[in-house]
N, C-alpha and C positions, 0 to 999 in steps of 0.2 A: 773226447776223453776216452781212454781205454778202460772199459769197465771190467775186462777180464783181469787186469792187474789189481783193480780195487777188490774184486771178489777173492783173488788169490791172497791179498793182504789180510782180508777178514778171516779166511780159512787158516792161514798161518798164525795169525794172532790168537785166535781161539784155541788152536792146537797148542801153542806155547803156554797159554793160560791154564791148561789142564794140569801142568806139572805142579807138584806140591812144593811150595816154598814158604817164605815167611808170611806172605799175604794169604796163601791158601790155608796155612795153619791157623791164622787169625779168623778166617771165614769159618773154618770147621769148629773152632772154639766157640764162636758166637752161635753157631747152629746147635752145638751140643749143650750149651747152657740154657737153651730155650728161647733165645732171641733169634727166631727164624727169619723175621723180616730184615733185621740188621745183617744177618749172615748172607742172605740172598742179595741185598743191596751192595754189600762190600764185595761179594764175588762177582757181580755184574760190573762193578766199577773196575776191579782188577782185570777182568777179561777185556773190557773196553779199552783200557789203557794199553794192554799188551797188543790188542788188535791195531791200535793207532801207531804204536811203535813199529809193528811189522809192516804197515802200509808205508810209513816213512822210509823204512829200510828198502822195501821193494822199489819205490820210486827213485831212491838214491842209486840203487844198483842199475836200474834201467837208464837213468841219466848218464851214469858212468859208462855203461855199455854203448849207448848212443854216441857219446863223445869219442870213445875209442874207435868205433866203427866209422865215424865221420872223418877221423884223422888218420886212418890206416893208409899205408902207402902201397 
């Protein structure tokens, strides 16, 4: 298994998760209303989901690139 691709997926995923969207606004709302545990849990859930999406994207791009390289003339 190529661990550098896995690490790259995690880095890209957590970078994407730092942008403020609807899930980020909900996490901030939970944190500001005093429900710190719920806010942290929802933020970690959103960041983990974004990291998984990034990993799937990286592996898909790598598979497509490998296919194109194998079938190049």
